[in-house]
N, C-alpha and C positions, 0 to 999 in steps of 0.2 A: 419611395423609401420616406420614413418618418423625419422630420427634423426636430431637434432638442436644443434647449438651452439649458446649459448646467452652470451653476452658480458655486462658487469657492468662497466661503464665508471666513473672516477673521485670520487672514492670511498678513500675519505681523510682518510689517517691513517688506511688503509685496513691492517690486519694482517692474517697469515696463521692460526693461531689458532682461530681467529674470523670465518672466512670462513669455517674452519672445523665443529665449532658450527653450523653455518648456514645451512652447507650441512646435518649435522645429523637431524635438523629440517625437510628439504626437504624429507628425507627418511621416516621420521614417517608419513608425510601428502600425500605424491605421491602417494599411493594404491588407495586414493579416486578418485582419478583423472585418473587413468589408464597411469601414467606416471613413468618412470625409469630414475632418475638422476643418470648416469653412472659415471662421475667424474668431477673433476673441477681442475683449475689453477689458481694461485694468482700471481700477479704480483706487489709485495708491493711498489717497487719504480715507477712503473708507474700507482700507484692506480688503478689497473684493475682487474677484475675478469673473468674467462671464464667458462660456464658450458655446460659440454656436457648431452643432454637430449635425452631419445627417448620417444615420447609422440605423442599422437593423432593430435595435433594441437599445434602452438605456444600458443593459448589463454590457452590451459589446463596446458602446462608449467608454464604460468605465474601464473596461479592460485595457484599452489602449492607453488611458491615463495610468492606470497600476503598473502597466510594464514599461512605459516610457520614461516615467518620473516619480510615480508613487504619490503624486497629490489628486486624492479622490475629491469629487464635487460633494459639497452637503445638501445640494437639492439638483434634481433634473427635472423638467418641463417639457413635455411635446408642444411645441408651437407650431402655429400656421403663417408661413410668410403671405404677407398681404400689401 
């Protein structure tokens, strides 16, 4: 299954704690869409969040975010683990 990195930019006031909460919500919903949110990174100063997700499509990954908490990514890139 493809692996994607999604990027959420301009997340005013983002905190690691808030992203941990959003990630927990993703984990509760992901099975419904055949998605596996593997990890995430937070750049509080740069107001950016990065999510690594295994999903059948970028759209499936976005559906999880939309249903779980409504925070949609600005960009999604297919990546290869190396």
